Backbone as a ProteinNet text record, in pm:
[ID]
protein_1_A
[PRIMARY]
MKFFTKREQIVILLLVIIVVFIIFFNLYNKNVTLNKKTNLEEITLDDLEEIDEEKPKDENEAEEIIMVHISGQVYKPGLVQLKNGSRVIDAVNSAGGLKSEADLDRINLAKKLADEEKIYIPKIGEDNDIIDEVEISDGGSSSNSSGNKSNKININTCTKEELMNLPGIGEVLATRIVEYRESRKFNSIEDIMNVSGIGNKKFENIKDFITVK
[TERTIARY]
5091.7	5190.7	5300.4	5325	5420.1	5560.7	5649.8	5790.5	5872.4	5973.2	6062.9	6156.3	6179.7	6276.9	6416.6	6508.9	6647.3	6706.1	6674.2	6727	6668.5	6536.3	6471.8	6526.5	6553.8	6611	6746.8	6826.5	6960	6947.1	6852.3	6828.6	6785.6	6690.4	6643.2	6757	6840.4	6953.3	7051.2	7076.5	7164.5	7106.4	6975	6911.1	6921.5	6900.7	6910.9	7053.3	7151.9	7293.3	7322.2	7271.1	7294.4	7231.5	7106.3	7037.1	7112.9	7158.9	7234.2	7366	7432.1	7559.2	7536	7425	7394.7	7367.5	7288.8	7255.9	7384.1	7470	7594.7	7687.7	7692.9	7779.7	7734.3	7600	7546.8	7572.3	7554.7	7579.3	7728.1	7816.5	7960.9	8000.6	7947.6	7978	7925.6	7808.8	7750.6	7833.7	7885.3	7965.8	8099.7	8160.4	8286.9	8269	8160.9	8133	8112.2	8042.5	8014.1	8142.8	8231.5	8360	8445	8446.5	8524.6	8471.6	8339.6	8278.9	8312.2	8308.5	8339.9	8484.7	8573.2	8716.7	8740.4	8669	8684.6	8633.3	8523.7	8466.4	8556.9	8641.6	8728.7	8852.4	8880.4	8991.6	8956.8	9026.3	8998.1	9071.1	9040	9107.9	9255.2	9286.6	9428.9	9506.4	9437.1	9503	9533.7	9439.9	9460.8	9573.4	9585	9693.5	9827.5	9831.1	9957.3	10000	9901.4	9930.9	9985.3	9924.4	9969.2	10109.2	10142.3	10276	10380.3	10340.5	10436.9	10463.6	10378.1	10397.1	10527.2	10603.6	10728.4	10698.4	10788.5	10769.5	10778.5	10694.4	10697.7	10828.7	10873.4	10996.6	10991.8	10872.8	10859.6	10872.7	10847.5	10855.8	10995.8	11086	11220.7	11291.2	11386	11457.6	11532.4	11508.1	11570.9	11713.9	11803.6	11945.6	11981.9	12057.6	12106.9	12258.2	12317	12461.9	12506.6	12606	12658.3	12809.8	12864.6	13009.4	13064.3	13153.7	13210.7	13361	13412	13555.9	13600.3	13726.9	13779.5	13841.3	13814.2	13880.2	13814.2	13812	13769.1	13875.6	13878	13985.4	13967.2	13842.6	13817.8	13722.5	13771.2	13683.5	13641.1	13528.9	13477.6	13327.8	13276.5	13134	13093.9	12983.8	12931.7	12784.4	12738.9	12597	12535.2	12418.4	12350.8	12201.9	12135.4	11989.5	11924.8	11813.4	11737.8	11701.5	11725.3	11696.7	11821	11935	12058.9	12102.7	12193.8	12242.1	12389.9	12444	12583.9	12672.5	12635.9	12716.2	12728.2	12621.4	12625.8	12723.7	12727.8	12821.6	12965.3	12984.2	13116	13165.1	13077.5	13115	13147	13071.4	13097.2	13230	13275.9	13399.9	13517.8	13500.9	13611.1	13620.4	13531.4	13531.7	13606.6	13593.5	13656.6	13803.2	13885	14023.2	14030.4	14137.8	14152	14146	14176.1	14178.3	14046.5	13944.6	13813.3	13751.2	13696.5	13635.3	13487.6	13456.8	13319	13226.1	13282	13197.7	13134.9	13183.3	13130	13054.5	13022.4	12939.6	12827.4	12721.1	12604.9	12591.2	12636.6	12636.8	12494.9	12397.3	12259.9	12178.8	12236.9	12164.2	12127.7	12003.5	11961.1	12016.2	12047.3	12110.4	12012.5	12043.9	11966.3	12057.2	11996.1	12073.4	12151.8	12274.9	12364.8	12422.6	12410	12461.2	12613.9	12674.3	12819.2	12846.7	12933.3	12967.6	13117.6	13150.9	13293.4	13314.4	13409.6	13440.8	13565	13547.5	13659.5	13762.9	13881.7	13989.5	13988.7	14029.3	14035.3	14122.9	14068.7	14143.2	14139.1	14071.3	14065.7	13983.4	14028	13961.6	13825.4	13722.9	13588.6	13576.2	13662.5	13652.4	13688.9	13754.7	13796.4	13734.1	13630.5	13562.1	13414.6	13349.7	13204	13153.1	13110.6	13070.3	12936.8	12919.9	12793.6	12686.6	12717.2	12620	12697.2	12672.4	12742	12672.4	12740.5	12695.7	12560.1	12518.3	12389.2	12273.8	12302.8	12196.2	12171.5	12238.6	12216.9	12292.9	12230.5	12296.5	12357.4	12478.2	12544.1	12577.1	12509.5	12543.7	12465	12526.2	12459.7	12415.4	12490.9	12458.3	12568.3	12540.2	12643.4	12680.5	12593.1	12624.7	12702.7	12723	12793.3	12941.9	13018.5	13161.9	13230.4	13176.3	13240.9	13226.5	13141.2	13125.3	13227.9	13315.9	13405.1	13551.3	13637.2	13780.1	13846.3	13947.3	14017.8	14122.8	14103.1	14194.3	14330.5	14346.2	14479.1	14562.3	14494.1	14566.8	14545.1	14446.2	14414.3	14523	14521	14617.9	14573.4	14665.1	14633.1	14526.6	14533.3	14434.5	14296.5	14284.7	14152.4	14101.2	14188.3	14146.5	14095.3	14155.5	14113.3	13978	13927.9	13794.2	13685.1	13724	13627.1	13577.1	13450.7	13397.9	13475.4	13525.8	13594.2	13739.7	13792.4	13931.6	14014.4	14101.3	14190.3	14326.6	14421.1	14556.8	14624.4	14604.1	14671	14623.1	14491.9	14437.8	14471.7	14468.8	14503.2	14646.9	14736.4	14877.2	14890.4	14815.5	14819.6	14770.7	14668	14614.9	14719.7	14784.1	14888.3	15003.7	15045.9	15157.1	15119.5	14992.7	14947.3	14953.8	14903.2	14895.6	15033	15132.8	15267.8	15329.1	15279.6	15331.9	15241.1	15113.6	15021	14900.9	14841.3	14729.2	14597.5	14502.7	14368.1	14293.8	14258.5	14186	14035.4	13986.7	13845.2	13836.7	13723.3	13710.6	13711.2	13673.5	13672.3	13815.3	13913.8	14052.5	14098.8	14029.6	14070.6	14057.5	13974.7	13960.3	14084	14176	14304.8	14396.1	14362.8	14439.5	14403.6	14503.9	14480.3	14397.2	14291	14206	14078.9	14065.6	13943.9	13867.6	13757.9	13675.6	13546.8	13453.9	13327.6	13248.1	13243.5	13164.6	13219.5	13352.1	13412.6	13401.4	13412.2	13397.3	13257.7	13155.5	13018.3	13001.3	13078.2	13068.8	13135.6	13232.9	13311.3	13291.9	13226.5	13221.4	13154.3	13057.7	12991.2	13074.2	13190	13273.2	13405.7	13428.5	13557	13540.1	13645.3	13647.4	13793	13812.9	13950.6	13974.5	13877.7	13890.7	13905
-3069.2	-3119.8	-3015.6	-2986.5	-2881.6	-2937.7	-2872.8	-2912.9	-2818	-2879.6	-2796.9	-2719.7	-2603.4	-2524.2	-2581.7	-2539.6	-2589.5	-2555.2	-2438.2	-2396.4	-2482.7	-2513.5	-2598.8	-2740.5	-2788.6	-2923.6	-2932.2	-2824.1	-2824.6	-2826.7	-2746.8	-2741.6	-2876.4	-2941.4	-3075.3	-3176.1	-3169	-3261.4	-3244	-3115.6	-3088.8	-3142.4	-3127.5	-3176.8	-3328.8	-3395.3	-3542.4	-3586.4	-3514.8	-3548.3	-3529	-3422.6	-3393.8	-3502.7	-3542.2	-3644.2	-3778.1	-3814.1	-3938.9	-3934.6	-3821	-3805.3	-3823	-3760.2	-3770.9	-3916.6	-3984.5	-4125.8	-4210.6	-4188.5	-4263.3	-4236.8	-4109.9	-4072.9	-4138.5	-4140.7	-4202.8	-4353.8	-4416.8	-4561.1	-4593.3	-4507.1	-4527.6	-4516.5	-4413.6	-4395.9	-4512	-4557.8	-4669.2	-4796.2	-4815.3	-4933	-4929.4	-4807.9	-4791.9	-4819	-4763	-4784.1	-4931.6	-4999.1	-5142.6	-5224.1	-5186.9	-5258.6	-5240.7	-5116.7	-5090.3	-5172.2	-5179.7	-5254.1	-5401.7	-5451.7	-5593.2	-5623.8	-5534.8	-5554.7	-5558.1	-5471.8	-5470.3	-5599.3	-5651.1	-5774.4	-5893.1	-5883.4	-5995.4	-6003.8	-5896.7	-5898.5	-5986.6	-6093.2	-6188	-6148.8	-6218.6	-6197.7	-6229	-6332.4	-6369.6	-6256.5	-6191.1	-6078.7	-5965.8	-5938	-5831.1	-5864.3	-5991.6	-6033.6	-6020.4	-6054.1	-6041.3	-5896.6	-5807.7	-5664.5	-5613.4	-5660.1	-5616	-5662.1	-5785.6	-5838.4	-5763.1	-5706.2	-5635.4	-5492.2	-5443.5	-5305.3	-5297.3	-5188.6	-5172.6	-5153.4	-5200.5	-5186.1	-5041	-5007.6	-4874.1	-4855.3	-4732.5	-4704.9	-4758.7	-4756.1	-4804.6	-4953.9	-5025.2	-5168.5	-5215.7	-5123.9	-5161.2	-5226.3	-5311.7	-5387.5	-5293.2	-5308.8	-5221.6	-5266.9	-5171.1	-5197.8	-5145.4	-5224	-5178.3	-5169.8	-5092	-5079.6	-5111	-5200	-5236.2	-5221.7	-5205	-5189	-5314.9	-5385.8	-5509	-5492.6	-5542.2	-5532.5	-5656.1	-5661.1	-5776.3	-5879.1	-6006.9	-6115.9	-6150.7	-6051.3	-6071.1	-6011.8	-6054.9	-6012	-5870.7	-5826.4	-5694.7	-5616.1	-5570.5	-5496.9	-5363.3	-5316	-5186.1	-5188.9	-5097.5	-5087.3	-5180.1	-5250.5	-5337.9	-5311.8	-5321.1	-5304.6	-5441.5	-5462.1	-5592.2	-5571.5	-5677.1	-5671.3	-5675.4	-5609.6	-5611.1	-5755.5	-5794.3	-5932.3	-6019.7	-5963.4	-6041.4	-6074.8	-6173.5	-6222	-6195.8	-6223.8	-6197.8	-6270.8	-6392.2	-6468.7	-6398.4	-6325.9	-6251.1	-6134.1	-6068.1	-5959.1	-6013.5	-6128.8	-6189.4	-6224.2	-6282.2	-6317.5	-6194.2	-6085.6	-5961.2	-5897	-5932.2	-5878.1	-5972.2	-6066.5	-6153.9	-6282.2	-6306.8	-6429.5	-6418.2	-6521.7	-6521.8	-6564	-6503.7	-6545.4	-6671.5	-6740.2	-6867	-6849.7	-6728.5	-6704.2	-6650.3	-6641	-6590	-6686.6	-6631.4	-6712.3	-6734.2	-6847.7	-6875.7	-6904.4	-6934.3	-6962.8	-6838.3	-6719.9	-6596.2	-6510.3	-6568.3	-6496.1	-6584.7	-6522.8	-6594.1	-6559.2	-6647.7	-6622.2	-6616.9	-6669	-6672.2	-6548.8	-6458.3	-6340.1	-6245.8	-6198.9	-6101.5	-5963.5	-5887.9	-5760.2	-5643.9	-5531.7	-5408.8	-5302.3	-5202.3	-5093.1	-5021.2	-4979	-4905.4	-4991	-5122.9	-5210	-5221.8	-5238.2	-5257.1	-5401.2	-5467.9	-5607.9	-5617.5	-5689.9	-5713.9	-5865.1	-5916.7	-6059.5	-6076.1	-6134.6	-6145.1	-6250.1	-6232.5	-6327.3	-6427.2	-6549.9	-6650.7	-6601.7	-6603	-6559.9	-6410.1	-6334.5	-6189.3	-6149.7	-6045.3	-5999.2	-5937	-5976.5	-5924.1	-5773.8	-5716.6	-5574.2	-5484	-5537.5	-5451.7	-5493.8	-5573.1	-5613.7	-5583.2	-5572.1	-5561.8	-5681.6	-5785.1	-5909.2	-5892	-5966.2	-5964.6	-6037.5	-6152.1	-6230.5	-6317	-6303.2	-6388.6	-6523	-6620.8	-6760.7	-6784.1	-6702.6	-6724.5	-6662	-6601.8	-6548.5	-6403.3	-6335.7	-6192.3	-6112.9	-6008	-5929.1	-5806.2	-5770.8	-5649.6	-5558.4	-5574.1	-5497.7	-5368.8	-5268	-5142.2	-5064.6	-5069.1	-4992.2	-4891	-4765.3	-4664.1	-4632.3	-4662.4	-4632.9	-4742.5	-4858.8	-4969.5	-4951.3	-4959.7	-4935.3	-5035.9	-5162.9	-5265.8	-5237.1	-5142.2	-5106.9	-5002.8	-4961.1	-4850.6	-4893.7	-4821.8	-4849.4	-4730.2	-4760.8	-4656.8	-4596	-4469.3	-4406	-4376	-4397.8	-4380.3	-4508.9	-4624.8	-4752.1	-4844.7	-4817.1	-4908.2	-4909	-5011.3	-5021.9	-4940.5	-4920.7	-4846.1	-4920.5	-5054.3	-5134.8	-5114.8	-5104.7	-5081.9	-4945	-4847	-4712.4	-4711.2	-4790	-4796.8	-4861.7	-4929.2	-4987	-4884.2	-4765.2	-4659.5	-4600.5	-4558.4	-4500.4	-4378.9	-4383.1	-4268.6	-4253.3	-4347.6	-4339.3	-4438.4	-4384.2	-4468.4	-4475.8	-4530.6	-4550.4	-4418.9	-4315.8	-4186.8	-4125.3	-4116.6	-4058.6	-4143.8	-4274.2	-4361.2	-4337.3	-4319.7	-4291.2	-4158.4	-4057.2	-3926	-3933.7	-4013.3	-4028.9	-4091.2	-4198.1	-4266.7	-4170.3	-4094.6	-3999	-3890.9	-3847	-3741.3	-3789.1	-3911	-3959.5	-3997.7	-4011.1	-4041.2	-3920.4	-3800.5	-3678.9	-3624.3	-3659	-3613	-3709	-3716.7	-3808.4	-3742.6	-3821.7	-3772	-3767.7	-3650.8	-3636.9	-3651.8	-3626.1	-3644.2	-3686.2	-3743.1	-3787.1	-3668.4	-3551	-3432.4	-3391.1	-3435.6	-3400.4	-3458.7	-3560.6	-3622.9	-3525.2	-3421.2	-3319.2	-3231	-3245.6	-3173.8	-3236.5	-3359.1	-3428	-3370.2	-3339.1	-3281.4	-3377	-3322.3	-3401.9	-3451.7	-3430.5	-3472.9	-3348.8	-3321.8	-3206.9	-3249.8	-3157.3	-3184.4	-3296.9	-3297.8	-3398.4	-3538.6	-3552.6	-3684.9	-3728.7	-3631	-3662.7	-3716.7	-3655.5	-3702.9	-3847.5	-3887	-4024.7	-4128.1	-4084.9	-4181.9	-4169.3	-4064.4	-4037.4	-4148.7	-4222.5	-4329.8	-4457.6	-4458.2	-4579	-4561.1	-4445.7	-4419.7	-4379	-4399.4	-4360.3	-4329	-4265	-4236.1	-4306	-4388.2	-4456.4	-4607.3
-3376.7	-3280.4	-3261.7	-3136.7	-3106.1	-3104.4	-3168.4	-3169.5	-3080.7	-3018.8	-2935.4	-3024.5	-2979.9	-3055.3	-3030.7	-3110.1	-3098.5	-2961.2	-2914.1	-2785.5	-2672.8	-2683.2	-2583.3	-2585.2	-2708.1	-2719.1	-2651	-2665.8	-2601.6	-2450.2	-2398.1	-2253.6	-2200.7	-2273.5	-2231.2	-2231.7	-2335	-2347.1	-2229.4	-2194.1	-2081.9	-1951.1	-1934.1	-1812.6	-1803.9	-1918.3	-1921.7	-1883.9	-1941.4	-1911.9	-1763.4	-1706.2	-1563.6	-1476.9	-1512.9	-1436.2	-1443.9	-1563.9	-1582.6	-1501.2	-1500.4	-1428.4	-1278.9	-1228.9	-1086.4	-1048.2	-1131.2	-1104.3	-1106.1	-1202.1	-1215.1	-1094.9	-1054.8	-942.4	-814.5	-790.9	-669.8	-669.4	-782.3	-793.1	-768.8	-817.5	-800.2	-653	-586.8	-447.3	-361.3	-394.5	-321.9	-339.7	-458.5	-487.7	-413.4	-411.6	-340.1	-190.9	-132.7	9.6	38.7	-46.1	-28.9	-34.1	-125.9	-137.9	-13.2	40.7	162.5	278.6	289.2	397.8	384.7	260.6	236.6	272.9	237.1	266.8	418.1	491.1	635.6	698.2	644.4	696.4	671	566.9	533.6	623.2	705.5	796.3	917.6	936.2	1043.8	1169.8	1277.8	1405.8	1395.4	1316.7	1298.8	1230.6	1133.6	1064.2	1161.8	1251.1	1347.1	1442.9	1481.1	1571.2	1502.6	1370	1295.8	1285.2	1262.6	1253.6	1386.3	1497	1628.6	1659.6	1612.8	1637.1	1560.4	1445.6	1362.4	1409.4	1501.9	1551.6	1629.4	1610.3	1686.6	1834.6	1920.2	2063.9	2105.3	2201.3	2258	2336.7	2351.9	2422.8	2564.4	2628.2	2763.7	2772.4	2658.1	2654.7	2617.2	2586.5	2549.2	2667.4	2635.4	2736.6	2831.6	2961	3059.3	3085.6	3095.9	3122.2	3259	3335.5	3465.5	3460.3	3549.5	3557	3699.7	3712.4	3843.6	3844.1	3962.7	3979.5	4046.9	3978.3	4031.7	4048.9	4161.2	4187.3	4265.3	4297	4370	4278.4	4304.1	4235.1	4100.8	4011.7	3872.9	3781.9	3657.4	3566.9	3512.1	3500.2	3445.2	3537.5	3654.2	3745.9	3689.1	3736.6	3690.4	3670.6	3588.2	3563.1	3449.9	3467.9	3361.7	3342.9	3217.7	3184.4	3165.9	3226	3220.7	3195	3153.6	3138.1	3275.7	3287.3	3413.7	3446.7	3572.5	3612.5	3611	3573.1	3570.6	3712.9	3722.5	3851.1	3866.9	3984	4010.5	3909.1	3872.3	3778.8	3643.7	3604.5	3478	3487.2	3602.4	3623.8	3623.5	3688.1	3692.4	3551.4	3471.3	3333.3	3251.8	3272.7	3199.6	3242.8	3363.5	3414.7	3389.9	3299.6	3260.6	3337.3	3432.9	3509.8	3640.8	3723.5	3856.6	3848.2	3933.5	3947.3	4034.6	4029.5	4101.7	4253.4	4302.5	4446.8	4499.6	4412.1	4457.6	4558	4665.4	4771.4	4739.1	4679.1	4637.4	4753.4	4871	4987	5045.5	5003.8	5061.7	4959.5	4846.7	4749.8	4700.2	4656.4	4605.4	4457.5	4371.2	4226.6	4169.4	4242.9	4191.5	4231.2	4309.4	4357.5	4242.2	4240.5	4140.8	4175	4071.8	4089.8	4063.5	4126.3	4104	4044.6	3984.1	3924.4	4033.9	3999.7	4088.2	4199.3	4189.5	4295.9	4290.5	4407.1	4418.5	4456.2	4379.6	4404.3	4433.3	4540.1	4567.6	4579.1	4504.1	4507.9	4597.5	4716.7	4811.2	4772.3	4827.8	4808.3	4924.5	4897.3	5003.4	5115.9	5237.9	5355	5379.3	5296.6	5311.9	5432.5	5501.2	5623.3	5589.2	5660.8	5635.3	5658	5738.8	5769.7	5653	5552.5	5441.8	5309.1	5314.5	5190.6	5199.6	5086.5	5082.7	5006	5078.5	5015.7	4945.1	4838.9	4768.3	4849.7	4901.3	4977.7	5075.2	5205.2	5301.1	5308.8	5365.7	5356.5	5420.5	5519.2	5582.8	5503.8	5386.6	5299.8	5316.1	5410.8	5427.3	5324.1	5267.3	5163.7	5225.2	5175.8	5222.6	5107.1	4996.1	4877.1	4869.7	4799.1	4769.4	4893.1	4999.3	5118.6	5143.1	5106.5	5115.6	5259.3	5355.5	5493.4	5561.1	5497.8	5556.2	5533.7	5641.9	5631.5	5539.5	5534.6	5453	5305.2	5268.4	5127.5	5083.2	5173	5140.7	5152.3	5076.7	5088.1	5158.4	5236.9	5310.9	5217.2	5180.6	5083.3	5143	5272.8	5335.7	5330.2	5312.2	5320.1	5200.3	5116.1	5006.4	4900.3	4815.1	4707	4587.3	4494.6	4372.1	4293.4	4292.9	4219.3	4276.3	4408.5	4471.4	4435.4	4428.8	4389.2	4245.6	4158.8	4018.4	4001.3	4106.9	4100.1	4126.9	4175.2	4202	4069	4063.5	3940.3	3893	3770.2	3713.6	3753.6	3831.9	3875.7	3794.4	3710	3631.1	3694	3617.4	3671.2	3706.4	3622.1	3644.9	3776.3	3795.9	3917	4041.1	4025	4137.4	4182.2	4084.7	4116.9	4187.9	4144.8	4210.7	4354.4	4378.2	4514.3	4604.8	4555.1	4632.2	4660.2	4561.6	4580.9	4679.2	4675.5	4767	4910.8	4937.5	5074.9	5130.4	5042.5	5089.6	5159	5125.7	5186	5294.5	5291.3	5393.7	5401	5516.3	5538.5	5500.2	5448.5	5423.8	5557.1	5603.1	5731	5713.2	5592.2	5559.1	5413.8	5376.6	5238	5142	5192	5107.9	5068.4	5147.3	5117.1	4984.4	4937.5	4811.1	4695	4713.8	4608.1	4598	4692.3	4681.5	4577.4	4537.5	4435.3	4298.8	4220.4	4087.5	3998.8	3943.7	3855.6	3920.6	4052.1	4122.2	4170.4	4101.4	4134.9	4203.1	4213.7	4282.6	4217.5	4084.2	4014	4036.8	4023.3	4042	4187.6	4280.9	4421.9	4452.1	4392.1	4411.3	4366.3	4264.5	4211.5	4302.5	4382.6	4461.2	4611.8	4657.7	4801.2	4880.5	4819	4890.1	4898	4830.8	4827.3	4902.1	4964.3	5028.5	5175.3	5252.3	5392.4	5429.9	5543.9	5590.5	5725.1	5770.2	5898	5879.7
[MASK]
+++++++++++++++++++++++++++++++++++++++++++++++++++++++++++++++++++++++++++++++++++++++++++++++++++++++++++++++++++++++++++++++++++++++++++++++++++++++++++++++++++++++++++++++++++++++++++++++++++++++++++++++++++++

């Protein structure tokens, strides 16, 4: 009977160990793959819906904000930020509410607003030629029309308060405009840039809201 030498026995032992390791490794990988598959199968439709609900909203799905300019018979005239789909009543509330002399018969508080819209709340008995109404009683809208004369204020005759309703015009600039026109008349809207503190950029912001006629 032939016996293996010591060196041969070591080689055989190493081969057996390698074969056992390979078999064990394959069984382990197969078990891991099976577990992963099982875990995936256990995820229900409800789980997927919950995961989807937890995802943060995309930037495009974020709530849209609009900005409108409100003036006239409100306590805090100026620019207000509102949610898209807001109505005139929301702008009025953001501007501190209506004054007692506001003419409710010439505005539509239920009207939906658009970005960059101009709202004017008229005073009872106020002349239609110098106001830009939000909604006249027959349902026609006159808001946000830069070419409509009623949307503009006459910088030669308006009050300081009306000037302060213009975008970017505060009390200091409104006072300067009034002082300027006391010594000379504005012959064109571009003349307002002769007033200290009103440059090209500020003029671009207010030119659609002013007139000299």
